[in-house]
C-alpha positions as CSV (number, residue, x, y, z in Angstrom):
1,M,11.6,18.6,-48.9
2,N,11.8,17.9,-45.3
3,D,12.8,14.6,-43.7
4,S,9.3,14.4,-42.5
5,D,7.6,15.0,-45.9
6,P,6.0,12.1,-47.5
7,L,8.1,10.6,-50.5
8,V,4.7,9.2,-52.0
9,D,1.2,10.5,-52.1
10,V,-1.3,7.8,-52.5
11,T,-5.0,8.5,-53.7
12,I,-7.8,6.5,-52.7
13,A,-11.2,7.5,-53.9
14,V,-14.2,5.7,-52.2
15,H,-17.9,6.1,-52.8
16,S,-19.5,3.4,-50.9
17,A,-19.8,2.5,-47.2
18,T,-19.4,-1.2,-48.1
19,R,-15.9,-0.7,-49.8
20,P,-13.0,-2.2,-47.5
21,V,-11.1,1.2,-47.5
22,R,-9.3,0.4,-44.1
23,R,-7.9,-2.5,-46.0
24,A,-6.6,-0.4,-48.8
25,V,-5.3,2.3,-46.3
26,S,-3.5,-0.3,-44.1
27,S,-1.8,-1.9,-47.0
28,V,-0.1,1.4,-47.7
29,L,1.0,2.3,-44.2
30,N,1.8,-1.0,-42.8
31,G,3.5,-2.4,-45.8
32,T,5.8,0.6,-46.7
33,T,8.9,1.5,-44.9
34,A,9.3,5.1,-47.0
35,L,7.3,7.9,-45.8
36,V,3.9,8.0,-47.4
37,R,0.6,9.9,-47.0
38,V,-2.8,8.4,-48.0
39,I,-5.1,10.8,-49.4
40,V,-8.8,9.3,-48.9
41,V,-11.5,11.1,-51.0
42,A,-15.1,10.4,-49.8
43,H,-16.7,10.8,-53.1
44,N,-20.6,11.4,-52.8
45,I,-20.8,10.0,-49.4
46,D,-20.8,11.5,-45.9
47,P,-17.0,11.4,-44.9
48,A,-18.2,10.6,-41.5
49,I,-19.0,7.2,-42.8
50,I,-15.5,6.7,-44.4
51,R,-14.0,8.1,-41.2
52,N,-15.8,5.3,-39.2
53,N,-14.8,2.7,-41.5
54,L,-11.2,3.7,-41.4
55,G,-11.4,3.2,-37.6
56,D,-8.0,4.2,-35.7
57,L,-6.5,4.8,-39.2
58,A,-8.6,8.1,-39.3
59,T,-6.5,9.6,-36.8
60,D,-3.2,8.5,-38.3
61,A,-1.2,11.7,-39.3
62,R,-0.2,10.0,-42.6
63,V,-4.0,9.8,-43.6
64,C,-5.7,12.8,-45.1
65,L,-9.5,12.6,-45.7
66,L,-11.1,14.8,-48.2
67,E,-14.6,15.3,-49.5
68,L,-16.0,15.6,-52.9
69,Q,-19.7,16.2,-53.6
70,D,-20.1,16.4,-57.3
71,G,-23.1,14.3,-57.9
72,I,-21.2,12.5,-60.8
73,R,-20.9,8.8,-60.9
74,S,-17.2,8.7,-62.2
75,P,-13.8,8.1,-60.5
76,A,-12.3,10.9,-62.3
77,G,-13.3,13.8,-60.1
78,P,-12.2,12.4,-56.7
79,M,-9.0,11.1,-58.1
80,N,-8.1,14.4,-59.8
81,L,-8.9,16.0,-56.3
82,G,-6.3,13.6,-54.8
83,F,-3.8,14.6,-57.6
84,A,-4.5,18.3,-56.9
85,N,-3.8,17.8,-53.2
86,S,-0.5,15.7,-53.6
87,T,2.7,17.5,-52.7
88,A,5.1,14.5,-52.5
89,P,7.5,13.9,-55.4
90,F,5.7,10.8,-56.3
91,I,2.0,10.0,-56.7
92,A,0.0,6.7,-56.8
93,L,-3.6,5.5,-57.0
94,L,-5.0,2.5,-55.3
95,G,-8.6,1.3,-55.7
96,S,-11.0,1.5,-52.4
97,D,-11.2,-2.4,-52.6
98,D,-7.6,-3.0,-53.6
99,E,-4.4,-3.1,-51.8
100,F,-0.5,-3.0,-52.2
101,A,1.2,-6.2,-51.6
102,P,3.7,-5.6,-48.5
103,G,6.7,-3.9,-49.9
104,A,5.1,-2.8,-53.1
105,L,5.8,1.0,-52.9
106,D,9.4,0.3,-51.5
107,S,10.1,-1.8,-54.6
108,W,8.6,0.7,-57.0
109,L,10.8,3.5,-55.3
110,R,13.9,1.4,-55.6
111,V,13.2,0.7,-59.2
112,Q,12.7,4.4,-59.8
113,R,16.1,5.3,-58.2
114,E,18.1,2.7,-60.1
115,T,16.4,3.9,-63.5
116,G,15.4,7.6,-63.2
117,A,12.1,6.6,-64.5
118,S,9.2,9.0,-64.6
119,A,6.8,6.0,-64.2
120,V,7.3,2.7,-62.7
121,I,4.6,0.0,-63.9
122,P,3.9,-2.6,-61.4
123,K,2.7,-6.3,-61.7
124,I,-1.1,-6.6,-61.1
125,A,-2.3,-9.7,-59.3
126,I,-6.2,-10.1,-59.3
127,V,-7.4,-12.3,-56.6
128,G,-9.0,-15.6,-57.9
129,R,-8.0,-15.0,-61.3
130,H,-4.5,-15.1,-63.4
131,N,-2.3,-12.2,-63.1
132,N,-3.0,-9.1,-65.5
133,P,-0.6,-9.7,-68.2
134,L,-0.7,-6.2,-69.5
135,P,1.3,-4.6,-70.9
136,P,3.0,-7.7,-72.8
137,L,6.5,-6.5,-72.4
138,R,9.2,-7.8,-74.7
139,D,11.4,-10.8,-73.2
140,G,14.0,-9.3,-71.2
141,R,12.4,-6.1,-70.7
142,R,11.6,-6.9,-67.0
143,A,12.7,-3.7,-65.4
144,R,14.0,-0.9,-67.4
145,R,14.1,1.1,-70.6
146,L,10.8,0.4,-72.0
147,D,9.7,1.4,-75.3
148,A,6.1,2.5,-75.4
149,A,5.3,1.4,-78.8
150,K,7.4,-1.8,-78.8
151,D,6.2,-2.9,-75.1
152,R,2.7,-2.1,-76.1
153,L,2.2,0.0,-73.1
154,A,-0.9,1.5,-74.3
155,Y,-2.4,-1.9,-73.3
156,R,-2.1,-0.9,-69.7
157,S,-4.7,1.7,-69.5
158,A,-5.0,2.5,-65.8
159,P,-2.1,4.6,-64.4
160,L,-1.3,2.1,-61.5
161,G,2.2,2.3,-60.2
162,L,4.6,5.1,-59.3
163,I,4.4,8.4,-61.1
164,D,7.0,11.4,-60.9
165,R,4.9,14.4,-59.9
166,D,7.6,16.9,-61.1
167,R,7.2,15.6,-64.7
168,F,3.5,14.4,-64.6
169,G,1.9,16.3,-61.8
170,H,-0.2,18.4,-64.3
171,L,-2.1,15.1,-65.7
172,R,-5.7,14.9,-64.8
173,F,-8.4,12.2,-65.6
174,A,-11.0,13.4,-68.3
175,E,-14.1,14.4,-66.3
176,G,-17.7,14.2,-67.7
177,L,-17.1,10.7,-69.4
178,S,-18.8,7.4,-69.0
179,T,-15.7,5.5,-69.6
180,G,-12.3,5.9,-70.8
181,E,-11.3,8.9,-68.7
182,D,-7.9,7.5,-68.2
183,I,-7.0,6.7,-71.8
184,A,-5.5,10.0,-72.7
185,L,-3.8,10.4,-69.4
186,T,-2.1,7.1,-69.6
187,A,-1.0,7.7,-73.3
188,E,0.6,10.8,-72.4
189,L,2.3,9.2,-69.4
190,W,3.7,6.2,-71.5
191,F,4.5,8.0,-74.7
192,R,5.9,11.3,-73.0
193,G,7.7,9.3,-70.2
194,R,11.4,9.2,-69.5
195,N,13.3,6.0,-68.8
196,L,10.0,4.1,-68.2
197,A,10.5,1.1,-66.0
198,A,8.4,-2.3,-65.0
199,D,8.7,-3.7,-61.5
200,I,7.4,-7.2,-62.9
201,D,9.1,-9.2,-60.3
202,G,8.4,-7.0,-57.3
203,P,5.5,-7.2,-55.0
204,S,2.1,-6.6,-56.8
205,Y,-0.7,-4.3,-57.0
206,V,-3.4,-6.6,-55.7
207,G,-6.8,-6.2,-57.2
208,H,-9.8,-7.6,-55.5
209,E,-13.4,-8.1,-57.0
210,D,-15.4,-7.9,-53.7
211,E,-18.0,-5.5,-54.9
212,K,-20.4,-5.7,-57.6
213,D,-21.4,-2.2,-58.1
214,R,-18.8,-1.1,-60.6
215,V,-19.4,2.1,-62.7
216,T,-18.2,1.1,-66.2
217,F,-20.2,-2.1,-67.0
218,T,-23.5,-0.5,-68.0
219,P,-25.0,-0.3,-71.6
220,R,-24.6,3.1,-73.1
221,P,-24.7,4.7,-76.6
222,V,-21.7,4.1,-78.7
223,H,-20.7,7.8,-78.8
224,E,-20.4,7.7,-75.1
225,D,-17.9,4.8,-75.4
226,F,-15.7,6.9,-77.6
227,A,-16.1,10.5,-76.2
228,F,-12.7,9.9,-74.7
229,L,-11.2,10.3,-78.3
230,A,-11.6,14.1,-78.0
231,G,-8.9,14.0,-75.3
232,L,-6.6,12.7,-78.1
233,E,-7.9,14.6,-81.0
234,D,-7.4,17.9,-79.0
235,A,-4.3,17.3,-77.7
236,A,-1.1,19.1,-79.0
237,W,1.4,16.5,-77.4
238,F,-0.5,13.6,-79.4
239,R,-0.3,15.3,-82.7
240,R,3.6,15.9,-82.1
241,L,3.9,12.0,-81.5
242,S,5.7,10.2,-84.3
243,G,3.3,8.3,-86.8
244,R,4.7,5.0,-85.2
245,A,3.7,6.2,-81.7
246,R,0.1,7.4,-82.7
247,T,-0.3,4.0,-84.7
248,A,0.7,2.1,-81.5
249,V,-2.1,3.9,-79.5
250,V,-4.8,3.3,-82.0
251,V,-4.3,-0.2,-82.6
252,K,-4.6,-0.9,-79.1
253,L,-8.0,1.2,-79.3
254,L,-9.1,-0.7,-82.5
255,R,-8.3,-4.2,-80.7
256,I,-9.6,-3.4,-77.3
257,Q,-12.2,-0.4,-77.3
258,F,-13.6,-0.9,-80.8
259,L,-14.0,-4.7,-81.0
260,S,-15.5,-4.6,-77.6
261,A,-17.8,-2.0,-78.8
262,I,-19.0,-4.4,-81.5
263,G,-19.0,-7.4,-79.3
264,V,-21.2,-6.1,-76.2
265,R,-23.9,-5.0,-79.0
266,A,-23.8,-8.1,-81.1
267,T,-26.8,-9.7,-79.0
268,N,-28.9,-9.9,-82.3
269,A,-28.6,-8.6,-85.8
270,E,-31.3,-5.9,-85.5
271,E,-29.5,-4.4,-82.4
272,L,-26.2,-4.2,-84.2
273,V,-27.7,-2.7,-87.3
274,T,-28.9,0.1,-85.3
275,H,-25.5,1.1,-84.0
276,Q,-23.7,0.7,-87.3
277,P,-23.9,4.5,-88.0
278,E,-22.2,5.4,-84.5
279,L,-19.8,2.6,-84.9
280,R,-18.7,3.8,-88.3
281,T,-18.1,7.3,-87.0
282,A,-16.0,6.0,-84.3
283,L,-13.9,4.0,-86.7
284,G,-13.5,7.0,-88.8
285,R,-12.4,9.0,-85.8
286,L,-9.8,6.3,-84.9
287,E,-8.6,6.1,-88.7
288,R,-7.9,9.9,-88.7
289,L,-5.6,9.7,-85.5
290,A,-3.7,7.0,-87.3
291,P,-4.4,6.0,-90.8
292,R,-2.0,3.1,-90.8
293,A,-3.5,1.5,-87.7
294,L,-6.4,-0.3,-89.4
295,R,-4.0,-2.3,-91.7
296,L,-2.1,-3.7,-88.8
297,L,-5.2,-5.7,-87.3
298,S,-5.3,-9.4,-88.0
299,R,-7.4,-10.9,-90.7
300,V,-9.9,-12.2,-88.1
301,D,-10.2,-8.7,-86.5
302,H,-11.1,-7.5,-90.3
303,R,-13.5,-10.0,-90.7
304,I,-15.3,-9.3,-87.6
305,I,-15.5,-5.8,-88.6
306,A,-16.8,-6.6,-92.0
307,E,-19.5,-8.7,-90.6
308,A,-20.5,-6.1,-88.1
309,F,-21.1,-3.7,-90.8
310,S,-22.8,-5.8,-93.4
311,A,-26.3,-5.2,-94.1
312,A,-27.5,-8.4,-92.1
313,P,-24.9,-9.4,-89.5
314,D,-24.5,-12.9,-89.0
315,I,-24.3,-12.9,-85.2
316,E,-23.3,-16.8,-85.0
317,R,-20.4,-15.9,-87.5
318,I,-19.3,-13.2,-85.3
319,K,-19.2,-15.6,-82.4
320,V,-17.1,-18.3,-84.3
321,L,-14.7,-15.3,-85.6
322,A,-14.5,-14.2,-81.9
323,N,-13.4,-17.7,-80.6
324,D,-11.0,-17.9,-83.5
325,R,-9.5,-14.6,-82.3
326,W,-9.4,-15.7,-78.8
327,N,-7.6,-19.0,-79.6
328,Q,-5.0,-17.5,-81.9
329,R,-1.5,-17.6,-80.6
330,S,-1.1,-14.0,-80.4
331,F,-1.4,-11.1,-77.8
332,G,-5.1,-11.6,-77.6
333,A,-4.9,-15.1,-76.3
334,L,-3.0,-13.9,-73.1
335,L,-6.1,-12.0,-71.9
336,T,-8.8,-13.1,-69.7
337,P,-12.5,-12.3,-70.2
338,N,-14.2,-10.1,-67.8
339,P,-16.7,-12.0,-65.6
340,L,-19.0,-9.1,-64.9
341,Y,-20.8,-9.1,-68.0
342,S,-24.5,-10.4,-67.6
343,L,-25.1,-14.1,-68.9
344,H,-26.9,-13.2,-72.1
345,R,-23.7,-11.5,-73.2
346,Q,-21.4,-14.3,-72.2
347,A,-21.1,-15.6,-75.8
348,M,-19.5,-12.3,-76.8
349,V,-17.3,-11.6,-73.6
350,R,-14.1,-13.0,-75.3
351,L,-14.1,-9.9,-77.6
352,F,-14.0,-7.7,-74.4
353,F,-10.7,-7.4,-72.8
354,A,-10.4,-6.2,-69.3
355,A,-7.5,-3.8,-69.9
356,N,-9.0,-0.7,-68.4
357,R,-9.4,-0.9,-64.5
358,T,-10.1,2.8,-63.7
359,D,-13.8,1.7,-63.0
360,R,-12.4,-0.2,-59.9
361,M,-10.9,3.1,-58.4
362,I,-13.8,4.2,-56.4
């Protein structure tokens, strides 16, 4: 590595002319003292548009503009292209309408030097909302020696922060999925990482919600919601994990993805009944990955699942149970509902926990 080579490659994927990509790039270049390079991927859009939006930053030697025309409405392809073109010791991702707080990358690099971490997990601050509390680290685990299971790292299912490319440069997002393209990637990152560290007290990854053209929040069949499971079912590294580790991953998938899948389809009893076969299939796949996981759910979780699978689901009862679940003094009570759901689904929004931010990455 030469003295002029970047220490961190930051990938920003952008698919829209309205995204404030210049703000994102500027936050990296102007807020970091370490040598960095920003790889901007113009995804299914004329790169000349993105170059124009970058303004004077387009000619900065630290900015690399790539193009990907794949016709696929998913962030996986452009982010994978950014990873594949990274050469720095560390890699990071940034949403095209998000930014790094000044000094964030420098702080993550400092934590990495102090701990030797293969990944540094940052604090996420979402403008206009509470800070993202994920993962819910144990008290005192503010910086280092995280345990993927005990610190519930699976709940941070977007690989934001600093990643050691030497150890994890092979990681790629699952392409061809409607959602969940980052779940297998982050599970491997957290459960196969070394000396994982969090920089909870340092400058934040700052999330904005300027744009409304998100990818993930659209109705789709249940089997599409859980297509990401193949990435775990087929992964040799996942099969080699301890039962405790596999259970930690699947408990999160049950609490977040599976209960969310019930919630967003519980608009009326008839609709929910039509989805029961696919929901049962998804539940069976999750149980096979970690047979003990279902037993670790709370009583109210089990009641919601039982009601959803009844011959005539009582939607009002599910709503009451969802509120009970939300109000419990447990991990679930820390989370904030996602405001992007349409009004007719607001009654069920508390079943959905916005832990997955990959839809924000383009």
